[in-house]
N, C-alpha and C positions, 0 to 999 in steps of 0.2 A: 821712511817709505822710498826716498832716492837710491839707497843702496840696493833694495830689492828691485826696483825699476830698472837699475843699471844692468842687472843680470838677464833681462828679458828685453829684446829689442822692441817689441810691441808697447811694453810698459814704458820704456824710456821715452818713446814717441809720445804717448799720452801725456806723461809728465811734462815734456817739452811744449806740447799743444797748450796745456793749462797754464804754463808759465808765461808763453807768449800772449794768449787771451788776456790774462790778467794784467799784463803790461800794456794792453790795448795796441799791441805791435801786429797789425794786419799782415805786414810783409813777412814777418818771421813766422807767423802761424801759417800763412799761405804757402811758404816754402816747405813745410811738412807734408803737403798735399800732393798726389799725382794730378797731372793735368786733366785727367778724366775722372776725378774724384766725384763722389756723390755724397751729399748729407741728406737724410731723410729724417725730419722732424715733424711728427704729426701735430705737435702743439702749435705750430706756425701754419699748419694746413698747406704746407709746401715741401717740395723736394728741390734741392739746390745742386745744379749740375755744373761739373768743370770748374776751372779757377775762377771764372767770372760769377758763377753761383755761389761758390764758397766765399768769395770776397764779399759778395753782397750780405750773406748770412752773417758774417763776422762783423761786418760794419753795422747792421741793423741790430742784431741780437746780442752782441758783446759790447761794442763801443756804444751804441746808441742807447743801450739801457744800463750802461755802466755796470756790467756783469762781472763779479768777482766769483770765481769758482774755487771751492775747496775740495780736494780729493778725499774721499771718505774710505774708499777701498779700491783695490785694483787687482784683478785676477787674469793671469794669462789663460788664453783659451787655444792652446796649440802654438804653433810658430808664427802664425800670421794674424791672430786676433786677440783681443783683450776686452774685458768688461770693467768699466769704471763706474762706480757710485759716486755721484758728486753732490755737492751742495752748492746751489747757486743763490746769490744775493745780488739784487740790482734795484733799479728804478720799479720794477715789477713787483717787488717784494721778495719772497723766499720761496724756493722750491728745491725738492730733491729729485735728482734725475739719474738716468742710466744711459752711458754711452757706450754702444757695442762698436769697437773700432777694429777695422781690418786694414792690413798694409799690403802692398804689392811686393813683387820679388825685390824691388830697389829700397824697400823699407819706408815707402811714402804711404801716407793715409790714402786708401783707395775707396773707403767708405765709412760713414758714421751713421748708425742708426741710433737716434736719440728718442728717449721717451722720459716721461715725468712719472713718478711714484704717486 
């Protein structure tokens, strides 16, 4: 999967995001986001805005729940978007999810729309 991801900038960013969250490295994950990024995750009933919101999301739902993410599939959707199907395991149990990831012109994550299958 990493060879394919390396050939598509958004895919490479998704792989880097999963790697950082699996290491519970909030600062490394946060560095992948634009300062005005948005994470919309209906399963939390919240939208997380800007670096402060993204940091809160990462702390609560990745570090706090000891979430480990496994990439199941990754599809480029043009130059600035990708769709990742992921397997989440953590203190909450097990879920399969979809991450629709968009990046800005600098290659930073500008938006993630998350959903569970």
